[in-house]
Structures are given as structure tokens and as C-alpha cells.
VOBA-1610 file (N, C-alpha, C; in pm, whole numbers, padded with zeros to 5 digits, always signed):
BEGIN
Met+02485-05795-01889Met+02381-05784-01878Met+02305-05667-01761Asn+02419-05632-01707Asn+02345-05475-01646Asn+02331-05374-01722Arg+02388-05344-01828Arg+02387-05245-01904Arg+02319-05260-02026Leu+02215-05359-02029Leu+02112-05416-02128Leu+01984-05397-02014Phe+02023-05393-01888Phe+01886-05395-01776Phe+01887-05235-01808Leu+01981-05198-01788Leu+02029-05025-01722Leu+01903-04952-01890Leu+01950-04987-01995Leu+01886-04932-02112Leu+01755-04971-02110Leu+01711-05080-02066Leu+01571-05121-02045Leu+01476-04994-02027Leu+01576-04977-01864Leu+01486-04918-01766Leu+01509-04769-01822Cys+01588-04735-01897Cys+01570-04577-01965Cys+01527-04543-02040Ala+01431-04675-02130Ala+01361-04654-02216Ala+01215-04679-02218Leu+01206-04727-02055Leu+01010-04747-02046Leu+00959-04612-02065Pro+01042-04519-02017Pro+00927-04389-02029Pro+00878-04380-02141Leu+00924-04422-02281Leu+00938-04409-02422Leu+00784-04481-02423Phe+00751-04617-02380Phe+00649-04703-02413Phe+00551-04717-02249Gly+00527-04565-02195Gly+00449-04574-02131Gly+00330-04628-02157Cys+00197-04635-02034Cys+00085-04724-02062Cys+00032-04597-02068Gly-00018-04440-02034Gly-00055-04373-02016Gly-00125-04275-02130Asp-00171-04155-02143Asp-00162-04133-02255Asp-00043-03996-02228Pro-00010-03919-02354Pro+00062-03848-02350Pro+00050-03713-02257Val+00161-03688-02233Val+00098-03541-02110Val+00104-03441-02230Ser+00012-03348-02185Ser-00067-03189-02314Ser-00023-03090-02242Tyr-00016-02995-02097Tyr+00037-02918-02050Tyr+00088-02932-01920Ser+00211-02877-01849Ser+00216-02888-01721Ser+00274-02748-01679Ala+00240-02673-01568Ala+00267-02568-01522Ala+00213-02568-01378Pro+00354-02473-01284Pro+00301-02426-01173Pro+00189-02345-01102Val+00072-02350-00996Val-00001-02299-00963Val+00029-02284-00831Gly+00036-02116-00796Gly+00048-02090-00627Gly-00045-02007-00591Ile-00057-02030-00469Ile-00171-01969-00372Ile-00150-01943-00270Asn-00154-01786-00221Asn-00143-01741-00102Asn-00215-01747+00002Leu-00207-01816+00139Leu-00306-01827+00250Leu-00272-01748+00353Lys-00368-01677+00400Lys-00303-01611+00566Lys-00343-01672+00690Ala-00272-01699+00801Ala-00354-01739+00931Ala-00295-01628+01041Lys-00380-01622+01128Lys-00316-01539+01245Lys-00354-01592+01376Ser-00271-01586+01426Ser-00228-01612+01608Ser-00414-01692+01698Ser-00423-01544+01645Ser-00599-01529+01692Ser-00709-01595+01620Asp-00666-01626+01523Asp-00789-01731+01433Asp-00767-01896+01490Thr-00699-01902+01545Thr-00683-02060+01560Thr-00791-02124+01658Ala-00824-02227+01605Ala-00962-02256+01674Ala-00958-02378+01709Asn-00975-02469+01835Asn-00916-02562+01889Asn-00805-02627+01863Gly-00667-02504+01893Gly-00553-02603+01853Gly-00537-02591+01703Thr-00599-02572+01648Thr-00547-02573+01520Thr-00572-02426+01408Val-00448-02450+01346Val-00428-02328+01264Val-00514-02361+01125Thr-00595-02300+01032Thr-00648-02318+00911Thr-00674-02171+00801Ser-00642-02245+00699Ser-00650-02105+00619Ser-00751-02145+00495Gln-00819-02067+00417Gln-00889-02126+00316Gln-00944-02044+00233Lys-00907-02062+00110Lys-00910-01928-00027Lys-00949-02020-00128Gly-01017-01972-00213Gly-01118-02037-00317Gly-00972-02021-00457Ile-00968-02089-00528Ile-00859-02098-00603Ile-00864-02009-00718Glu-00982-01970-00752Glu-00997-01826-00883Glu-00983-01737-00806Thr-00977-01695-00662Thr-00954-01600-00594Thr-00768-01519-00632Glu-00725-01648-00654Glu-00545-01552-00612Glu-00528-01463-00752Ser-00436-01373-00744Ser-00430-01262-00830Ser-00359-01359-00982Gly-00427-01301-01083Gly-00427-01355-01182Gly-00468-01504-01241Asn-00535-01522-01132Asn-00566-01665-01165Asn-00518-01759-01254Pro-00411-01820-01164Pro-00289-01901-01237Pro-00363-02059-01251Phe-00468-02116-01164Phe-00538-02163-01223Phe-00601-02227-01331Lys-00656-02143-01384Lys-00753-02094-01451Lys-00666-02080-01586Val-00555-01980-01560Val-00453-01995-01681Val-00426-02136-01712Phe-00361-02204-01596Phe-00295-02352-01602Phe-00439-02438-01753Val-00516-02459-01677Val-00647-02516-01772Val-00681-02468-01885Asp-00685-02411-01898Asp-00720-02270-02061Asp-00605-02322-02130Glu-00490-02323-02098Glu-00345-02366-02138Glu-00349-02491-02173Gly-00412-02570-02093Gly-00390-02684-02117Gly-00539-02765-02193Arg-00633-02685-02244Arg-00710-02698-02281Arg-00708-02615-02522Glu-00629-02576-02436Glu-00567-02515-02581Glu-00494-02557-02639Glu-00388-02645-02567Glu-00270-02793-02617Glu-00367-02938-02670Leu-00435-02926-02578Leu-00550-03032-02612Leu-00691-03007-02748Asp-00630-02922-02815Asp-00736-02864-02941Asp-00870-02878-02858Gly-00902-02743-02777Gly-00982-02746-02674Gly-01101-02811-02626Lys-01036-02945-02612Lys-01119-03082-02535Lys-01047-03041-02357Ser-01129-03040-02260Ser-01079-03025-02137Ser-01023-03197-02092Pro-00885-03214-01983Pro-00802-03277-01992Pro-00864-03396-01954Ser-00851-03509-01986Ser-00914-03639-01869Ser-00906-03669-01736Ser-00781-03630-01757Ser-00724-03600-01589Ser-00595-03522-01579Val-00577-03425-01442Val-00444-03345-01379Val-00399-03454-01285Glu-00294-03463-01307Glu-00190-03487-01206Glu-00129-03385-01095Leu-00144-03397-00994Leu-00056-03270-00910Leu+00109-03375-00892Thr+00147-03314-00932Thr+00322-03362-00916Thr+00408-03348-00837Arg+00362-03228-00776Arg+00483-03139-00650Arg+00387-03013-00605Leu+00387-03052-00441Leu+00367-02941-00377Leu+00452-02919-00274Thr+00461-02798-00247Thr+00526-02746-00133Thr+00452-02623-00105Leu+00518-02555+00052Leu+00468-02519+00116Leu+00597-02407+00181Thr+00549-02298+00148Thr+00674-02167+00196Thr+00627-02047+00314Leu+00689-02003+00394Leu+00655-01913+00485Leu+00699-01826+00422Gly+00598-01762+00397Gly+00600-01613+00287Gly+00709-01513+00427Ala+00761-01428+00314Ala+00842-01293+00341Ala+00762-01252+00424Gln+00590-01178+00383Gln+00563-01071+00497Gln+00495-01151+00621Ser+00532-01273+00686Ser+00446-01313+00808Ser+00534-01192+00896Thr+00499-01253+00995Thr+00542-01121+01138Thr+00535-01261+01237Gly+00605-01270+01352Gly+00582-01308+01513Gly+00664-01452+01457Val+00695-01491+01361Val+00753-01604+01345Val+00846-01629+01205Ser+00931-01716+01232Ser+01029-01748+01137Ser+01061-01878+01039Ser+00954-01965+01112Ser+00971-02096+01085Ser+00886-02127+01073Leu+00799-02262+01011Leu+00717-02349+00991Leu+00684-02384+01150Ser+00782-02461+01190Ser+00796-02523+01311Ser+00721-02422+01433Glu+00737-02311+01388Glu+00683-02219+01524Glu+00499-02163+01502Val+00479-02207+01355Val+00334-02182+01329Val+00275-02368+01370Phe+00358-02459+01322Phe+00262-02585+01330Phe+00347-02704+01429Asn+00280-02772+01462Asn+00292-02932+01592Asn+00247-03000+01501Gly+00315-03103+01401Gly+00216-03222+01372Gly+00197-03224+01201Arg+00099-03276+01153Arg+00077-03314+01059Arg-00005-03201+01004Val+00033-03143+00885Val-00027-03035+00811Val-00083-03072+00682Glu-00201-03019+00639Glu-00288-03076+00507Glu-00347-03019+00437Val-00306-03006+00292Val-00346-02935+00221Val-00456-03002+00149Leu-00600-02969+00134Leu-00703-03011+00096Leu-00787-02914-00053Phe-00873-03013-00102Phe-00978-02924-00219Phe-01102-02939-00145Leu-01155-02830-00088Leu-01304-02868-00063Leu-01378-02818-00194Met-01436-02865-00281Met-01533-02859-00376Met-01688-02764-00327Asp-01680-02658-00449Asp-01794-02594-00413Asp-01934-02691-00437Glu-02050-02627-00399Glu-02156-02709-00415Glu-02131-02880-00341Ser-02071-02954-00382Ser-02087-03054-00296Ser-02045-03067-00196His-01951-02990-00147His-01884-02999-00020His-01788-03074-00020Asn-01750-03197-00089Asn-01653-03295-00093Asn-01516-03243-00052Thr-01457-03306+00017Thr-01299-03265+00020Thr-01200-03390-00021Tyr-01133-03317-00063Tyr-01039-03432-00153Tyr-00878-03390-00091Ala-00800-03489-00054Ala-00681-03457+00019Ala-00523-03455-00073Ala-00496-03340-00111Ala-00381-03274-00227Ala-00252-03308-00178Gly-00246-03295-00001Gly-00122-03373+00023Gly-00082-03331+00142His+00072-03396+00192His+00047-03351+00356His+00190-03360+00362Val+00253-03292+00554Val+00369-03320+00579Val+00345-03335+00720Asp+00496-03374+00775Asp+00469-03446+00916Asp+00554-03300+00952Ser+00504-03236+01076Ser+00565-03129+01126Ser+00664-03032+01050Pro+00650-02948+00977Pro+00768-02887+00872Pro+00853-02803+00995Thr+00979-02805+00910Thr+01083-02676+00958Thr+01120-02631+00909Gly+01188-02459+00920Gly+01237-02399+00849Gly+01142-02283+00776Ser+01218-02194+00663Ser+01126-02131+00606Ser+01051-02219+00464Gly+01120-02278+00420Gly+01058-02330+00298Gly+01139-02337+00190Pro+01064-02384+00017Pro+00988-02460-00011Pro+00996-02592+00117Val+00911-02643+00182Val+00910-02760+00202Val+00849-02842+00101Glu+00881-02970+00089Glu+00826-03080-00017Glu+00701-03134+00077Leu+00572-03168+00041Leu+00456-03219+00105Leu+00472-03355+00021Glu+00406-03479+00069Glu+00311-03540+00017Glu+00261-03577-00062Val+00253-03617-00208Val+00068-03547-00270Val+00015-03675-00260Asp-00126-03653-00215Asp-00237-03759-00181Asp-00330-03741-00299Phe-00319-03659-00373Phe-00443-03654-00468Phe-00444-03699-00606Asp-00546-03755-00636Asp-00585-03837-00739Asp-00724-03813-00811Ser-00701-03716-00923Ser-00859-03642-00996Ser-00904-03766-01066Glu-00872-03908-01071Glu-00914-03982-01145Glu-01019-04055-01019Ala-00968-04010-00934Ala-01063-04051-00841Ala-01188-03942-00794Leu-01209-03859-00825Leu-01311-03728-00822Leu-01468-03817-00905Pro-01578-03803-00831Pro-01674-03878-00952Pro-01652-03723-01043Ala-01768-03767-01164Ala-01751-03651-01269Ala-01834-03511-01214Ala-01913-03506-01173Ala-01924-03333-01107Ala-01826-03282-01037Asp-01725-03352-00944Asp-01654-03246-00835Asp-01548-03247-00950Tyr-01492-03354-01059Tyr-01399-03300-01151Tyr-01425-03197-01287Thr-01565-03201-01259Thr-01588-03060-01370Thr-01604-02943-01278Arg-01630-02967-01138Arg-01606-02843-01068Arg-01481-02816-01060Phe-01364-02934-01054Phe-01205-02852-01015Phe-01177-02803-01161Leu-01218-02909-01267Leu-01158-02790-01389Leu-01183-02671-01372Asp-01315-02630-01335Asp-01369-02520-01383Asp-01312-02407-01252Gly-01222-02470-01165Gly-01196-02396-01044Gly-01272-02395-00963Lys-01391-02435-00927Lys-01453-02404-00813Lys-01422-02476-00663Phe-01352-02468-00644Phe-01284-02523-00509Phe-01240-02422-00462Asp-01223-02459-00287Asp-01118-02323-00175Asp-00996-02470-00158Val-00884-02422-00157Val-00759-02488-00136Val-00781-02458-00015Val-00806-02590+00097Val-00748-02546+00280Val-00648-02588+00324Leu-00574-02522+00420Leu-00449-02539+00474Leu-00453-02568+00635Arg-00440-02660+00669Arg-00464-02732+00847Arg-00347-02760+00887Gly-00350-02785+01031Gly-00247-02816+01072Gly-00240-02762+01225Pro-00220-02898+01326Pro-00206-02845+01465Pro-00136-02722+01505Ala-00157-02632+01587Ala-00070-02456+01604Ala+00054-02574+01704Ala+00154-02488+01695Ala+00293-02489+01755Ala+00233-02459+01922Ser+00279-02481+02047Ser+00207-02455+02136Ser+00235-02282+02161Thr+00327-02232+02107Thr+00341-02073+02120Thr+00296-01938+02033Phe+00201-02061+01907Phe+00191-01963+01814Phe+00046-01918+01852Val-00054-01940+01942Val-00181-01867+01987Val-00133-01749+02038Ser+00001-01720+02118Ser+00057-01632+02202Ser+00148-01544+02151Lys+00144-01597+02036Lys+00249-01478+01922Lys+00222-01388+01920Gly+00062-01354+01874Gly+00027-01257+01771Gly+00070-01238+01665Ala+00097-01393+01559Ala+00136-01387+01467Ala+00024-01374+01356Glu+00105-01314+01222Glu+00036-01339+01127Glu+00115-01366+01016Val+00056-01436+00966Val+00145-01576+00840Val+00090-01566+00706Asp+00192-01526+00625Asp+00169-01570+00479Asp+00186-01677+00435Leu+00112-01777+00430Leu+00129-01952+00351Leu+00128-01947+00230Gln+00223-01979+00187Gln+00200-02027-00014Gln+00255-02122-00016Thr+00135-02185-00120Thr+00132-02329-00148Thr+00158-02301-00295Thr+00244-02384-00354Thr+00265-02417-00458Thr+00235-02554-00526Phe+00166-02555-00652Phe+00081-02665-00665Phe+00166-02687-00830Ser+00235-02800-00858Ser+00258-02854-01029Ser+00174-02939-01072Phe+00127-02923-01138Phe+00004-02957-01192Phe+00017-03039-01338Thr+00013-03147-01416Thr-00003-03202-01537Thr-00116-03239-01567Ala-00128-03189-01715Ala-00273-03189-01782Ala-00237-03322-01833Phe-00319-03420-01834Phe-00299-03516-01989Phe-00468-03582-02086Glu-00430-03608-02186Glu-00510-03559-02298Glu-00617-03688-02249
//
């Protein structure tokens, strides 16, 4: 009986209810923050997804469309999100020296200015990569924002409460976020 149950569990992914996966790829973006830029006890960094060197998000969407014979994906799943303290950072050696509490990654849409949670982590430690809990659901976006999302018309925003000594450290940090996206038909 147990073997049959395990066999059925292993076979379930073969009979999934959703559309087949079209294309998966990681997309990285580097965000910068300085101690002197901390406002109201919050470290915030923001950057347009299209401004990253090589525009990896556009590459992901274009290759996804190619896999779909020129069609746009009906949905895009964020399957993994990590945060790493970049080696170029000065004045700190751990994420816990930058943040003290919940760190959030958000997508801020151009034009509509709607914000969507991508993921979060509570009190990250070490230099990473640190796994964030994924919050993003592309199917929850209104049609206009989903089109903006696919067109790369959004900023990635990283924010969290500053560690007590971050403001006085004179630190400059390179925060690398890596998104693993999967496009669906």
C-alpha cells in the first residue's frame, strides 16, 4: 500500500492541472545603498529592471516568447528569490549589519505606480545568498500592469529597517537580488 501511494505521489507532477512550462531563467539585479541615504530608519534602494547590464529580464521574456512561438506568456511565476551582500560592499560584512527586521523586495510599476510584493525575509544574516519567501503572483496583476511587467516597465525596490549601527558606519552596500522566473503558456 505504501509503495502504491509513493508511486502515485511521484506521478502527480505528470498530470498537473496547469499549462506546461515554457521557459525558466534566473534574472539578477544589483541594487546599491549607502548609510547616508537611510531615511526614517529604513534602507531603501530602487532600480529599473531594464537598467541592469545586459537587461536579463528582457532576455528572459524574449526567450520565453520565442519558446511560445511569438506569444506572450499567460503567466510568469517567481519560483525563487535570493539576496546576497555583494563583495564590493564596504563598511559591512553581513546583511545583519545592514538590516534589522523584515526586508522586502517589491515591483513598482511604471505609469500606474502600483506596487506588488515579490518576496520577503525576516532579519537576514550572513552575506548570502539568503532565500526570501516568494509573495509574487503575476495572475493577481490587472491586465495593464501585467503588460507593463512583461515589457519590463517596473522598478525593483528593496527596503528594510536599518540595523542600529548602519547609519553611523559610512557603509556602501551592493545588494544582489536574483529572481528565478518561469514562464507559462
